[in-house]
mmCIF file of the N, C-alpha and C atoms, coordinates in Angstrom:
data_MODEL
# 
_entry.id   MODEL 
# 
loop_
_atom_site.group_PDB 
_atom_site.id 
_atom_site.type_symbol 
_atom_site.label_atom_id 
_atom_site.label_alt_id 
_atom_site.label_comp_id 
_atom_site.label_asym_id 
_atom_site.label_entity_id 
_atom_site.label_seq_id 
_atom_site.pdbx_PDB_ins_code 
_atom_site.Cartn_x 
_atom_site.Cartn_y 
_atom_site.Cartn_z 
_atom_site.occupancy 
_atom_site.B_iso_or_equiv 
_atom_site.pdbx_formal_charge 
_atom_site.auth_seq_id 
_atom_site.auth_comp_id 
_atom_site.auth_asym_id 
_atom_site.auth_atom_id 
_atom_site.pdbx_PDB_model_num 
ATOM 1   N N  . MET A 1 1  ? -70.048 10.969 -6.784  1.00 0.00 ? 1  MET A N  1 
ATOM 2   C CA . MET A 1 1  ? -69.473 12.046 -7.574  1.00 0.00 ? 1  MET A CA 1 
ATOM 3   C C  . MET A 1 1  ? -70.503 12.437 -8.627  1.00 0.00 ? 1  MET A C  1 
ATOM 4   N N  . ASN A 1 2  ? -70.730 13.724 -8.734  1.00 0.00 ? 2  ASN A N  1 
ATOM 5   C CA . ASN A 1 2  ? -71.649 14.272 -9.736  1.00 0.00 ? 2  ASN A CA 1 
ATOM 6   C C  . ASN A 1 2  ? -70.862 15.169 -10.674 1.00 0.00 ? 2  ASN A C  1 
ATOM 7   N N  . PHE A 1 3  ? -71.008 14.939 -11.970 1.00 0.00 ? 3  PHE A N  1 
ATOM 8   C CA . PHE A 1 3  ? -70.319 15.751 -12.963 1.00 0.00 ? 3  PHE A CA 1 
ATOM 9   C C  . PHE A 1 3  ? -71.360 16.538 -13.749 1.00 0.00 ? 3  PHE A C  1 
ATOM 10  N N  . ILE A 1 4  ? -71.190 17.857 -13.801 1.00 0.00 ? 4  ILE A N  1 
ATOM 11  C CA . ILE A 1 4  ? -72.117 18.720 -14.529 1.00 0.00 ? 4  ILE A CA 1 
ATOM 12  C C  . ILE A 1 4  ? -71.315 19.437 -15.604 1.00 0.00 ? 4  ILE A C  1 
ATOM 13  N N  . ALA A 1 5  ? -71.578 19.095 -16.857 1.00 0.00 ? 5  ALA A N  1 
ATOM 14  C CA . ALA A 1 5  ? -70.905 19.717 -17.989 1.00 0.00 ? 5  ALA A CA 1 
ATOM 15  C C  . ALA A 1 5  ? -71.829 20.777 -18.570 1.00 0.00 ? 5  ALA A C  1 
ATOM 16  N N  . VAL A 1 6  ? -71.370 22.013 -18.604 1.00 0.00 ? 6  VAL A N  1 
ATOM 17  C CA . VAL A 1 6  ? -72.172 23.114 -19.122 1.00 0.00 ? 6  VAL A CA 1 
ATOM 18  C C  . VAL A 1 6  ? -71.668 23.417 -20.535 1.00 0.00 ? 6  VAL A C  1 
ATOM 19  N N  . ARG A 1 7  ? -72.536 23.260 -21.529 1.00 0.00 ? 7  ARG A N  1 
ATOM 20  C CA . ARG A 1 7  ? -72.153 23.528 -22.913 1.00 0.00 ? 7  ARG A CA 1 
ATOM 21  C C  . ARG A 1 7  ? -73.388 23.873 -23.723 1.00 0.00 ? 7  ARG A C  1 
ATOM 22  N N  . GLY A 1 8  ? -73.182 24.535 -24.843 1.00 0.00 ? 8  GLY A N  1 
ATOM 23  C CA . GLY A 1 8  ? -74.289 24.873 -25.733 1.00 0.00 ? 8  GLY A CA 1 
ATOM 24  C C  . GLY A 1 8  ? -75.213 25.943 -25.191 1.00 0.00 ? 8  GLY A C  1 
ATOM 25  N N  . TYR A 1 9  ? -74.725 26.837 -24.368 1.00 0.00 ? 9  TYR A N  1 
ATOM 26  C CA . TYR A 1 9  ? -75.575 27.864 -23.779 1.00 0.00 ? 9  TYR A CA 1 
ATOM 27  C C  . TYR A 1 9  ? -75.288 29.220 -24.428 1.00 0.00 ? 9  TYR A C  1 
ATOM 28  N N  . THR A 1 10 ? -76.322 30.055 -24.486 1.00 0.00 ? 10 THR A N  1 
ATOM 29  C CA . THR A 1 10 ? -76.195 31.375 -25.117 1.00 0.00 ? 10 THR A CA 1 
ATOM 30  C C  . THR A 1 10 ? -76.680 32.491 -24.202 1.00 0.00 ? 10 THR A C  1 
ATOM 31  N N  . SER A 1 11 ? -76.703 32.207 -22.914 1.00 0.00 ? 11 SER A N  1 
ATOM 32  C CA . SER A 1 11 ? -77.049 33.208 -21.906 1.00 0.00 ? 11 SER A CA 1 
ATOM 33  C C  . SER A 1 11 ? -76.434 32.747 -20.588 1.00 0.00 ? 11 SER A C  1 
ATOM 34  N N  . PRO A 1 12 ? -76.332 33.623 -19.587 1.00 0.00 ? 12 PRO A N  1 
ATOM 35  C CA . PRO A 1 12 ? -75.771 33.213 -18.295 1.00 0.00 ? 12 PRO A CA 1 
ATOM 36  C C  . PRO A 1 12 ? -76.522 32.012 -17.714 1.00 0.00 ? 12 PRO A C  1 
ATOM 37  N N  . VAL A 1 13 ? -75.800 31.179 -16.983 1.00 0.00 ? 13 VAL A N  1 
ATOM 38  C CA . VAL A 1 13 ? -76.352 29.945 -16.420 1.00 0.00 ? 13 VAL A CA 1 
ATOM 39  C C  . VAL A 1 13 ? -76.260 30.016 -14.895 1.00 0.00 ? 13 VAL A C  1 
ATOM 40  N N  . THR A 1 14 ? -77.319 29.593 -14.209 1.00 0.00 ? 14 THR A N  1 
ATOM 41  C CA . THR A 1 14 ? -77.300 29.473 -12.749 1.00 0.00 ? 14 THR A CA 1 
ATOM 42  C C  . THR A 1 14 ? -77.590 28.027 -12.377 1.00 0.00 ? 14 THR A C  1 
ATOM 43  N N  . LEU A 1 15 ? -76.689 27.433 -11.610 1.00 0.00 ? 15 LEU A N  1 
ATOM 44  C CA . LEU A 1 15 ? -76.857 26.073 -11.106 1.00 0.00 ? 15 LEU A CA 1 
ATOM 45  C C  . LEU A 1 15 ? -77.103 26.144 -9.613  1.00 0.00 ? 15 LEU A C  1 
ATOM 46  N N  . THR A 1 16 ? -78.129 25.443 -9.132  1.00 0.00 ? 16 THR A N  1 
ATOM 47  C CA . THR A 1 16 ? -78.451 25.434 -7.709  1.00 0.00 ? 16 THR A CA 1 
ATOM 48  C C  . THR A 1 16 ? -78.198 24.037 -7.153  1.00 0.00 ? 16 THR A C  1 
ATOM 49  N N  . LEU A 1 17 ? -77.262 23.943 -6.218  1.00 0.00 ? 17 LEU A N  1 
ATOM 50  C CA . LEU A 1 17 ? -76.935 22.670 -5.587  1.00 0.00 ? 17 LEU A CA 1 
ATOM 51  C C  . LEU A 1 17 ? -77.980 22.342 -4.528  1.00 0.00 ? 17 LEU A C  1 
ATOM 52  N N  . PRO A 1 18 ? -78.249 21.057 -4.299  1.00 0.00 ? 18 PRO A N  1 
ATOM 53  C CA . PRO A 1 18 ? -79.248 20.674 -3.300  1.00 0.00 ? 18 PRO A CA 1 
ATOM 54  C C  . PRO A 1 18 ? -78.783 20.969 -1.874  1.00 0.00 ? 18 PRO A C  1 
ATOM 55  N N  . ASN A 1 19 ? -79.691 20.830 -0.947  1.00 0.00 ? 19 ASN A N  1 
ATOM 56  C CA . ASN A 1 19 ? -79.411 21.056 0.468   1.00 0.00 ? 19 ASN A CA 1 
ATOM 57  C C  . ASN A 1 19 ? -78.271 20.140 0.920   1.00 0.00 ? 19 ASN A C  1 
ATOM 58  N N  . PRO A 1 20 ? -77.184 20.708 1.470   1.00 0.00 ? 20 PRO A N  1 
ATOM 59  C CA . PRO A 1 20 ? -76.064 19.876 1.912   1.00 0.00 ? 20 PRO A CA 1 
ATOM 60  C C  . PRO A 1 20 ? -76.271 19.227 3.273   1.00 0.00 ? 20 PRO A C  1 
ATOM 61  N N  . ASN A 1 21 ? -77.375 19.511 3.929   1.00 0.00 ? 21 ASN A N  1 
ATOM 62  C CA . ASN A 1 21 ? -77.626 19.035 5.287   1.00 0.00 ? 21 ASN A CA 1 
ATOM 63  C C  . ASN A 1 21 ? -78.120 17.584 5.275   1.00 0.00 ? 21 ASN A C  1 
ATOM 64  N N  . ILE A 1 22 ? -77.224 16.690 4.830   1.00 0.00 ? 22 ILE A N  1 
ATOM 65  C CA . ILE A 1 22 ? -77.517 15.256 4.792   1.00 0.00 ? 22 ILE A CA 1 
ATOM 66  C C  . ILE A 1 22 ? -76.347 14.535 5.466   1.00 0.00 ? 22 ILE A C  1 
ATOM 67  N N  . PRO A 1 23 ? -76.512 13.261 5.814   1.00 0.00 ? 23 PRO A N  1 
ATOM 68  C CA . PRO A 1 23 ? -75.461 12.581 6.572   1.00 0.00 ? 23 PRO A CA 1 
ATOM 69  C C  . PRO A 1 23 ? -74.241 12.126 5.756   1.00 0.00 ? 23 PRO A C  1 
ATOM 70  N N  . THR A 1 24 ? -74.214 12.331 4.456   1.00 0.00 ? 24 THR A N  1 
ATOM 71  C CA . THR A 1 24 ? -73.066 11.919 3.647   1.00 0.00 ? 24 THR A CA 1 
ATOM 72  C C  . THR A 1 24 ? -72.527 13.105 2.852   1.00 0.00 ? 24 THR A C  1 
ATOM 73  N N  . THR A 1 25 ? -71.282 12.982 2.419   1.00 0.00 ? 25 THR A N  1 
ATOM 74  C CA . THR A 1 25 ? -70.647 14.020 1.605   1.00 0.00 ? 25 THR A CA 1 
ATOM 75  C C  . THR A 1 25 ? -71.059 13.862 0.158   1.00 0.00 ? 25 THR A C  1 
ATOM 76  N N  . ASN A 1 26 ? -71.369 14.977 -0.499  1.00 0.00 ? 26 ASN A N  1 
ATOM 77  C CA . ASN A 1 26 ? -71.623 14.990 -1.936  1.00 0.00 ? 26 ASN A CA 1 
ATOM 78  C C  . ASN A 1 26 ? -70.508 15.767 -2.609  1.00 0.00 ? 26 ASN A C  1 
ATOM 79  N N  . ASN A 1 27 ? -70.105 15.316 -3.787  1.00 0.00 ? 27 ASN A N  1 
ATOM 80  C CA . ASN A 1 27 ? -69.068 15.976 -4.572  1.00 0.00 ? 27 ASN A CA 1 
ATOM 81  C C  . ASN A 1 27 ? -69.645 16.371 -5.922  1.00 0.00 ? 27 ASN A C  1 
ATOM 82  N N  . TYR A 1 28 ? -69.294 17.568 -6.368  1.00 0.00 ? 28 TYR A N  1 
ATOM 83  C CA . TYR A 1 28 ? -69.751 18.067 -7.662  1.00 0.00 ? 28 TYR A CA 1 
ATOM 84  C C  . TYR A 1 28 ? -68.560 18.639 -8.414  1.00 0.00 ? 28 TYR A C  1 
ATOM 85  N N  . ILE A 1 29 ? -68.355 18.169 -9.615  1.00 0.00 ? 29 ILE A N  1 
ATOM 86  C CA . ILE A 1 29 ? -67.394 18.793 -10.517 1.00 0.00 ? 29 ILE A CA 1 
ATOM 87  C C  . ILE A 1 29 ? -68.228 19.474 -11.592 1.00 0.00 ? 29 ILE A C  1 
ATOM 88  N N  . ILE A 1 30 ? -68.033 20.772 -11.720 1.00 0.00 ? 30 ILE A N  1 
ATOM 89  C CA . ILE A 1 30 ? -68.787 21.577 -12.683 1.00 0.00 ? 30 ILE A CA 1 
ATOM 90  C C  . ILE A 1 30 ? -67.784 22.151 -13.662 1.00 0.00 ? 30 ILE A C  1 
ATOM 91  N N  . ALA A 1 31 ? -68.017 21.930 -14.959 1.00 0.00 ? 31 ALA A N  1 
ATOM 92  C CA . ALA A 1 31 ? -67.056 22.334 -15.976 1.00 0.00 ? 31 ALA A CA 1 
ATOM 93  C C  . ALA A 1 31 ? -67.727 23.119 -17.101 1.00 0.00 ? 31 ALA A C  1 
ATOM 94  N N  . ASP A 1 32 ? -67.051 24.152 -17.546 1.00 0.00 ? 32 ASP A N  1 
ATOM 95  C CA . ASP A 1 32 ? -67.484 24.939 -18.702 1.00 0.00 ? 32 ASP A CA 1 
ATOM 96  C C  . ASP A 1 32 ? -66.955 24.256 -19.966 1.00 0.00 ? 32 ASP A C  1 
ATOM 97  N N  . GLU A 1 33 ? -67.652 23.239 -20.423 1.00 0.00 ? 33 GLU A N  1 
ATOM 98  C CA . GLU A 1 33 ? -67.219 22.522 -21.622 1.00 0.00 ? 33 GLU A CA 1 
ATOM 99  C C  . GLU A 1 33 ? -67.470 23.305 -22.894 1.00 0.00 ? 33 GLU A C  1 
ATOM 100 N N  . GLY A 1 34 ? -68.372 24.275 -22.837 1.00 0.00 ? 34 GLY A N  1 
ATOM 101 C CA . GLY A 1 34 ? -68.672 25.075 -24.021 1.00 0.00 ? 34 GLY A CA 1 
ATOM 102 C C  . GLY A 1 34 ? -67.672 26.186 -24.282 1.00 0.00 ? 34 GLY A C  1 
ATOM 103 N N  . GLY A 1 35 ? -66.891 26.537 -23.264 1.00 0.00 ? 35 GLY A N  1 
ATOM 104 C CA . GLY A 1 35 ? -65.900 27.589 -23.424 1.00 0.00 ? 35 GLY A CA 1 
ATOM 105 C C  . GLY A 1 35 ? -66.477 28.977 -23.558 1.00 0.00 ? 35 GLY A C  1 
ATOM 106 N N  . ASN A 1 36 ? -67.629 29.210 -22.925 1.00 0.00 ? 36 ASN A N  1 
ATOM 107 C CA . ASN A 1 36 ? -68.303 30.512 -23.029 1.00 0.00 ? 36 ASN A CA 1 
ATOM 108 C C  . ASN A 1 36 ? -68.443 31.243 -21.705 1.00 0.00 ? 36 ASN A C  1 
ATOM 109 N N  . ALA A 1 37 ? -67.794 30.770 -20.655 1.00 0.00 ? 37 ALA A N  1 
ATOM 110 C CA . ALA A 1 37 ? -68.014 31.343 -19.315 1.00 0.00 ? 37 ALA A CA 1 
ATOM 111 C C  . ALA A 1 37 ? -67.584 32.802 -19.199 1.00 0.00 ? 37 ALA A C  1 
ATOM 112 N N  . SER A 1 38 ? -66.627 33.251 -20.013 1.00 0.00 ? 38 SER A N  1 
ATOM 113 C CA . SER A 1 38 ? -66.232 34.661 -19.912 1.00 0.00 ? 38 SER A CA 1 
ATOM 114 C C  . SER A 1 38 ? -67.312 35.579 -20.464 1.00 0.00 ? 38 SER A C  1 
ATOM 115 N N  . THR A 1 39 ? -68.106 35.092 -21.397 1.00 0.00 ? 39 THR A N  1 
ATOM 116 C CA . THR A 1 39 ? -69.214 35.875 -21.957 1.00 0.00 ? 39 THR A CA 1 
ATOM 117 C C  . THR A 1 39 ? -70.511 35.618 -21.203 1.00 0.00 ? 39 THR A C  1 
ATOM 118 N N  . TYR A 1 40 ? -70.785 34.343 -20.917 1.00 0.00 ? 40 TYR A N  1 
ATOM 119 C CA . TYR A 1 40 ? -71.996 33.935 -20.207 1.00 0.00 ? 40 TYR A CA 1 
ATOM 120 C C  . TYR A 1 40 ? -71.575 33.214 -18.926 1.00 0.00 ? 40 TYR A C  1 
ATOM 121 N N  . ASN A 1 41 ? -71.471 33.969 -17.851 1.00 0.00 ? 41 ASN A N  1 
ATOM 122 C CA . ASN A 1 41 ? -71.003 33.423 -16.573 1.00 0.00 ? 41 ASN A CA 1 
ATOM 123 C C  . ASN A 1 41 ? -71.857 32.250 -16.105 1.00 0.00 ? 41 ASN A C  1 
ATOM 124 N N  . ILE A 1 42 ? -71.209 31.339 -15.367 1.00 0.00 ? 42 ILE A N  1 
ATOM 125 C CA . ILE A 1 42 ? -71.886 30.210 -14.742 1.00 0.00 ? 42 ILE A CA 1 
ATOM 126 C C  . ILE A 1 42 ? -71.888 30.484 -13.240 1.00 0.00 ? 42 ILE A C  1 
ATOM 127 N N  . THR A 1 43 ? -73.047 30.713 -12.682 1.00 0.00 ? 43 THR A N  1 
ATOM 128 C CA . THR A 1 43 ? -73.195 31.000 -11.260 1.00 0.00 ? 43 THR A CA 1 
ATOM 129 C C  . THR A 1 43 ? -73.640 29.731 -10.545 1.00 0.00 ? 43 THR A C  1 
ATOM 130 N N  . ILE A 1 44 ? -72.934 29.390 -9.477  1.00 0.00 ? 44 ILE A N  1 
ATOM 131 C CA . ILE A 1 44 ? -73.238 28.203 -8.687  1.00 0.00 ? 44 ILE A CA 1 
ATOM 132 C C  . ILE A 1 44 ? -73.659 28.676 -7.302  1.00 0.00 ? 44 ILE A C  1 
ATOM 133 N N  . GLN A 1 45 ? -74.796 28.182 -6.850  1.00 0.00 ? 45 GLN A N  1 
ATOM 134 C CA . GLN A 1 45 ? -75.302 28.559 -5.533  1.00 0.00 ? 45 GLN A CA 1 
ATOM 135 C C  . GLN A 1 45 ? -75.935 27.338 -4.886  1.00 0.00 ? 45 GLN A C  1 
ATOM 136 N N  . GLY A 1 46 ? -76.048 27.368 -3.583  1.00 0.00 ? 46 GLY A N  1 
ATOM 137 C CA . GLY A 1 46 ? -76.740 26.306 -2.873  1.00 0.00 ? 46 GLY A CA 1 
ATOM 138 C C  . GLY A 1 46 ? -78.181 26.703 -2.608  1.00 0.00 ? 46 GLY A C  1 
ATOM 139 N N  . VAL A 1 47 ? -79.047 25.719 -2.508  1.00 0.00 ? 47 VAL A N  1 
ATOM 140 C CA . VAL A 1 47 ? -80.428 26.013 -2.158  1.00 0.00 ? 47 VAL A CA 1 
ATOM 141 C C  . VAL A 1 47 ? -80.482 26.576 -0.733  1.00 0.00 ? 47 VAL A C  1 
ATOM 142 N N  . THR A 1 48 ? -79.526 26.162 0.096   1.00 0.00 ? 48 THR A N  1 
ATOM 143 C CA . THR A 1 48 ? -79.319 26.729 1.431   1.00 0.00 ? 48 THR A CA 1 
ATOM 144 C C  . THR A 1 48 ? -77.825 26.778 1.679   1.00 0.00 ? 48 THR A C  1 
ATOM 145 N N  . GLY A 1 49 ? -77.391 27.505 2.671   1.00 0.00 ? 49 GLY A N  1 
ATOM 146 C CA . GLY A 1 49 ? -75.999 27.510 3.077   1.00 0.00 ? 49 GLY A CA 1 
ATOM 147 C C  . GLY A 1 49 ? -75.080 28.311 2.184   1.00 0.00 ? 49 GLY A C  1 
ATOM 148 N N  . THR A 1 50 ? -73.787 28.030 2.318   1.00 0.00 ? 50 THR A N  1 
ATOM 149 C CA . THR A 1 50 ? -72.765 28.804 1.619   1.00 0.00 ? 50 THR A CA 1 
ATOM 150 C C  . THR A 1 50 ? -71.796 27.885 0.879   1.00 0.00 ? 50 THR A C  1 
ATOM 151 N N  . ILE A 1 51 ? -71.026 28.495 -0.010  1.00 0.00 ? 51 ILE A N  1 
ATOM 152 C CA . ILE A 1 51 ? -69.947 27.812 -0.717  1.00 0.00 ? 51 ILE A CA 1 
ATOM 153 C C  . ILE A 1 51 ? -68.658 28.515 -0.286  1.00 0.00 ? 51 ILE A C  1 
ATOM 154 N N  . SER A 1 52 ? -67.885 27.859 0.551   1.00 0.00 ? 52 SER A N  1 
ATOM 155 C CA . SER A 1 52 ? -66.662 28.451 1.119   1.00 0.00 ? 52 SER A CA 1 
ATOM 156 C C  . SER A 1 52 ? -66.932 29.839 1.697   1.00 0.00 ? 52 SER A C  1 
ATOM 157 N N  . GLY A 1 53 ? -68.055 29.971 2.404   1.00 0.00 ? 53 GLY A N  1 
ATOM 158 C CA . GLY A 1 53 ? -68.403 31.209 3.089   1.00 0.00 ? 53 GLY A CA 1 
ATOM 159 C C  . GLY A 1 53 ? -69.139 32.236 2.259   1.00 0.00 ? 53 GLY A C  1 
ATOM 160 N N  . ALA A 1 54 ? -69.293 31.999 0.976   1.00 0.00 ? 54 ALA A N  1 
ATOM 161 C CA . ALA A 1 54 ? -69.982 32.952 0.094   1.00 0.00 ? 54 ALA A CA 1 
ATOM 162 C C  . ALA A 1 54 ? -71.345 32.393 -0.321  1.00 0.00 ? 54 ALA A C  1 
ATOM 163 N N  . SER A 1 55 ? -72.250 33.273 -0.695  1.00 0.00 ? 55 SER A N  1 
ATOM 164 C CA . SER A 1 55 ? -73.581 32.829 -1.106  1.00 0.00 ? 55 SER A CA 1 
ATOM 165 C C  . SER A 1 55 ? -73.580 32.173 -2.481  1.00 0.00 ? 55 SER A C  1 
ATOM 166 N N  . GLN A 1 56 ? -72.545 32.452 -3.277  1.00 0.00 ? 56 GLN A N  1 
ATOM 167 C CA . GLN A 1 56 ? -72.453 31.857 -4.608  1.00 0.00 ? 56 GLN A CA 1 
ATOM 168 C C  . GLN A 1 56 ? -71.010 31.864 -5.097  1.00 0.00 ? 56 GLN A C  1 
ATOM 169 N N  . MET A 1 57 ? -70.783 31.134 -6.164  1.00 0.00 ? 57 MET A N  1 
ATOM 170 C CA . MET A 1 57 ? -69.485 31.113 -6.826  1.00 0.00 ? 57 MET A CA 1 
ATOM 171 C C  . MET A 1 57 ? -69.742 31.327 -8.304  1.00 0.00 ? 57 MET A C  1 
ATOM 172 N N  . VAL A 1 58 ? -68.875 32.084 -8.959  1.00 0.00 ? 58 VAL A N  1 
ATOM 173 C CA . VAL A 1 58 ? -69.063 32.379 -10.385 1.00 0.00 ? 58 VAL A CA 1 
ATOM 174 C C  . VAL A 1 58 ? -67.858 31.888 -11.171 1.00 0.00 ? 58 VAL A C  1 
ATOM 175 N N  . LEU A 1 59 ? -68.124 31.069 -12.193 1.00 0.00 ? 59 LEU A N  1 
ATOM 176 C CA . LEU A 1 59 ? -67.095 30.699 -13.163 1.00 0.00 ? 59 LEU A CA 1 
ATOM 177 C C  . LEU A 1 59 ? -67.178 31.724 -14.281 1.00 0.00 ? 59 LEU A C  1 
ATOM 178 N N  . ASN A 1 60 ? -66.094 32.471 -14.507 1.00 0.00 ? 60 ASN A N  1 
ATOM 179 C CA . ASN A 1 60 ? -66.124 33.531 -15.511 1.00 0.00 ? 60 ASN A CA 1 
ATOM 180 C C  . ASN A 1 60 ? -64.914 33.503 -16.447 1.00 0.00 ? 60 ASN A C  1 
ATOM 181 N N  . GLN A 1 61 ? -64.252 32.353 -16.498 1.00 0.00 ? 61 GLN A N  1 
ATOM 182 C CA . GLN A 1 61 ? -63.154 32.156 -17.437 1.00 0.00 ? 61 GLN A CA 1 
ATOM 183 C C  . GLN A 1 61 ? -63.487 30.958 -18.317 1.00 0.00 ? 61 GLN A C  1 
ATOM 184 N N  . ASN A 1 62 ? -63.241 31.086 -19.609 1.00 0.00 ? 62 ASN A N  1 
ATOM 185 C CA . ASN A 1 62 ? -63.552 30.001 -20.541 1.00 0.00 ? 62 ASN A CA 1 
ATOM 186 C C  . ASN A 1 62 ? -62.866 28.702 -20.127 1.00 0.00 ? 62 ASN A C  1 
ATOM 187 N N  . TYR A 1 63 ? -63.617 27.614 -20.230 1.00 0.00 ? 63 TYR A N  1 
ATOM 188 C CA . TYR A 1 63 ? -63.157 26.257 -19.924 1.00 0.00 ? 63 TYR A CA 1 
ATOM 189 C C  . TYR A 1 63 ? -62.751 26.071 -18.458 1.00 0.00 ? 63 TYR A C  1 
ATOM 190 N N  . SER A 1 64 ? -63.215 26.927 -17.575 1.00 0.00 ? 64 SER A N  1 
ATOM 191 C CA . SER A 1 64 ? -62.905 26.764 -16.153 1.00 0.00 ? 64 SER A CA 1 
ATOM 192 C C  . SER A 1 64 ? -63.738 25.622 -15.569 1.00 0.00 ? 64 SER A C  1 
ATOM 193 N N  . ASN A 1 65 ? -63.303 25.134 -14.408 1.00 0.00 ? 65 ASN A N  1 
ATOM 194 C CA . ASN A 1 65 ? -64.050 24.090 -13.714 1.00 0.00 ? 65 ASN A CA 1 
ATOM 195 C C  . ASN A 1 65 ? -63.792 24.201 -12.220 1.00 0.00 ? 65 ASN A C  1 
ATOM 196 N N  . VAL A 1 66 ? -64.635 23.544 -11.464 1.00 0.00 ? 66 VAL A N  1 
ATOM 197 C CA . VAL A 1 66 ? -64.532 23.613 -10.006 1.00 0.00 ? 66 VAL A CA 1 
ATOM 198 C C  . VAL A 1 66 ? -65.010 22.282 -9.417  1.00 0.00 ? 66 VAL A C  1 
ATOM 199 N N  . TRP A 1 67 ? -64.396 21.887 -8.328  1.00 0.00 ? 67 TRP A N  1 
ATOM 200 C CA . TRP A 1 67 ? -64.818 20.717 -7.558  1.00 0.00 ? 67 TRP A CA 1 
ATOM 201 C C  . TRP A 1 67 ? -65.326 21.245 -6.227  1.00 0.00 ? 67 TRP A C  1 
ATOM 202 N N  . ILE A 1 68 ? -66.587 20.992 -5.937  1.00 0.00 ? 68 ILE A N  1 
ATOM 203 C CA . ILE A 1 68 ? -67.243 21.456 -4.713  1.00 0.00 ? 68 ILE A CA 1 
ATOM 204 C C  . ILE A 1 68 ? -67.723 20.232 -3.940  1.00 0.00 ? 68 ILE A C  1 
ATOM 205 N N  . TYR A 1 69 ? -67.527 20.242 -2.615  1.00 0.00 ? 69 TYR A N  1 
ATOM 206 C CA . TYR A 1 69 ? -68.012 19.137 -1.795  1.00 0.00 ? 69 TYR A CA 1 
ATOM 207 C C  . TYR A 1 69 ? -68.821 19.681 -0.623  1.00 0.00 ? 69 TYR A C  1 
ATOM 208 N N  . SER A 1 70 ? -69.724 18.853 -0.129  1.00 0.00 ? 70 SER A N  1 
ATOM 209 C CA . SER A 1 70 ? -70.541 19.248 1.021   1.00 0.00 ? 70 SER A CA 1 
ATOM 210 C C  . SER A 1 70 ? -69.972 18.647 2.298   1.00 0.00 ? 70 SER A C  1 
ATOM 211 N N  . VAL A 1 71 ? -70.252 19.314 3.398   1.00 0.00 ? 71 VAL A N  1 
ATOM 212 C CA . VAL A 1 71 ? -69.880 18.818 4.722   1.00 0.00 ? 71 VAL A CA 1 
ATOM 213 C C  . VAL A 1 71 ? -71.123 18.154 5.310   1.00 0.00 ? 71 VAL A C  1 
ATOM 214 N N  . PRO A 1 72 ? -71.041 16.876 5.685   1.00 0.00 ? 72 PRO A N  1 
ATOM 215 C CA . PRO A 1 72 ? -72.220 16.187 6.211   1.00 0.00 ? 72 PRO A CA 1 
ATOM 216 C C  . PRO A 1 72 ? -72.853 16.914 7.395   1.00 0.00 ? 72 PRO A C  1 
ATOM 217 N N  . ASN A 1 73 ? -74.177 16.884 7.429   1.00 0.00 ? 73 ASN A N  1 
ATOM 218 C CA . ASN A 1 73 ? -74.967 17.452 8.520   1.00 0.00 ? 73 ASN A CA 1 
ATOM 219 C C  . ASN A 1 73 ? -74.653 18.919 8.796   1.00 0.00 ? 73 ASN A C  1 
ATOM 220 N N  . SER A 1 74 ? -74.429 19.672 7.738   1.00 0.00 ? 74 SER A N  1 
ATOM 221 C CA . SER A 1 74 ? -74.191 21.108 7.891   1.00 0.00 ? 74 SER A CA 1 
ATOM 222 C C  . SER A 1 74 ? -74.884 21.831 6.738   1.00 0.00 ? 74 SER A C  1 
ATOM 223 N N  . LEU A 1 75 ? -74.721 23.115 6.694   1.00 0.00 ? 75 LEU A N  1 
ATOM 224 C CA . LEU A 1 75 ? -75.271 23.912 5.596   1.00 0.00 ? 75 LEU A CA 1 
ATOM 225 C C  . LEU A 1 75 ? -74.138 24.501 4.768   1.00 0.00 ? 75 LEU A C  1 
ATOM 226 N N  . GLN A 1 76 ? -73.057 23.741 4.615   1.00 0.00 ? 76 GLN A N  1 
ATOM 227 C CA . GLN A 1 76 ? -71.886 24.293 3.963   1.00 0.00 ? 76 GLN A CA 1 
ATOM 228 C C  . GLN A 1 76 ? -71.367 23.419 2.833   1.00 0.00 ? 76 GLN A C  1 
ATOM 229 N N  . TYR A 1 77 ? -70.980 24.096 1.763   1.00 0.00 ? 77 TYR A N  1 
ATOM 230 C CA . TYR A 1 77 ? -70.195 23.498 0.686   1.00 0.00 ? 77 TYR A CA 1 
ATOM 231 C C  . TYR A 1 77 ? -68.827 24.159 0.725   1.00 0.00 ? 77 TYR A C  1 
ATOM 232 N N  . PHE A 1 78 ? -67.826 23.453 0.239   1.00 0.00 ? 78 PHE A N  1 
ATOM 233 C CA . PHE A 1 78 ? -66.483 24.012 0.141   1.00 0.00 ? 78 PHE A CA 1 
ATOM 234 C C  . PHE A 1 78 ? -65.896 23.708 -1.222  1.00 0.00 ? 78 PHE A C  1 
ATOM 235 N N  . VAL A 1 79 ? -65.005 24.595 -1.676  1.00 0.00 ? 79 VAL A N  1 
ATOM 236 C CA . VAL A 1 79 ? -64.309 24.414 -2.934  1.00 0.00 ? 79 VAL A CA 1 
ATOM 237 C C  . VAL A 1 79 ? -63.031 23.630 -2.656  1.00 0.00 ? 79 VAL A C  1 
ATOM 238 N N  . LEU A 1 80 ? -62.887 22.484 -3.316  1.00 0.00 ? 80 LEU A N  1 
ATOM 239 C CA . LEU A 1 80 ? -61.671 21.700 -3.181  1.00 0.00 ? 80 LEU A CA 1 
ATOM 240 C C  . LEU A 1 80 ? -60.613 22.226 -4.148  1.00 0.00 ? 80 LEU A C  1 
ATOM 241 N N  . PHE A 1 81 ? -61.012 22.493 -5.396  1.00 0.00 ? 81 PHE A N  1 
ATOM 242 C CA . PHE A 1 81 ? -60.100 23.140 -6.347  1.00 0.00 ? 81 PHE A CA 1 
ATOM 243 C C  . PHE A 1 81 ? -60.905 23.807 -7.444  1.00 0.00 ? 81 PHE A C  1 
ATOM 244 N N  . THR A 1 82 ? -60.278 24.750 -8.085  1.00 0.00 ? 82 THR A N  1 
ATOM 245 C CA . THR A 1 82 ? -60.856 25.411 -9.258  1.00 0.00 ? 82 THR A CA 1 
ATOM 246 C C  . THR A 1 82 ? -59.748 25.614 -10.266 1.00 0.00 ? 82 THR A C  1 
ATOM 247 N N  . ARG A 1 83 ? -60.135 25.583 -11.530 1.00 0.00 ? 83 ARG A N  1 
ATOM 248 C CA . ARG A 1 83 ? -59.162 25.740 -12.607 1.00 0.00 ? 83 ARG A CA 1 
ATOM 249 C C  . ARG A 1 83 ? -59.824 26.486 -13.733 1.00 0.00 ? 83 ARG A C  1 
ATOM 250 N N  . PRO A 1 84 ? -59.263 27.404 -14.414 1.00 0.00 ? 84 PRO A N  1 
ATOM 251 C CA . PRO A 1 84 ? -58.009 28.056 -14.108 1.00 0.00 ? 84 PRO A CA 1 
ATOM 252 C C  . PRO A 1 84 ? -58.177 29.035 -12.988 1.00 0.00 ? 84 PRO A C  1 
# 
């Protein structure tokens, strides 16, 4: 499990997840701990592949968070849940 807390930022943030094409599942929880995502969006993208079929995911609500997991031996990430 990987936890990424985004806080103290004053411009939009882009996070790039590593290649999901490995033999084990990776999990990432990404949270807007700074409460600034509505002003400074947090964009999540993979170095390759997609996130639930899209090239990227954007957190744009303050204090939002998302749990993303990879599918082993593929080029895909999926969203398990997002809040709010």
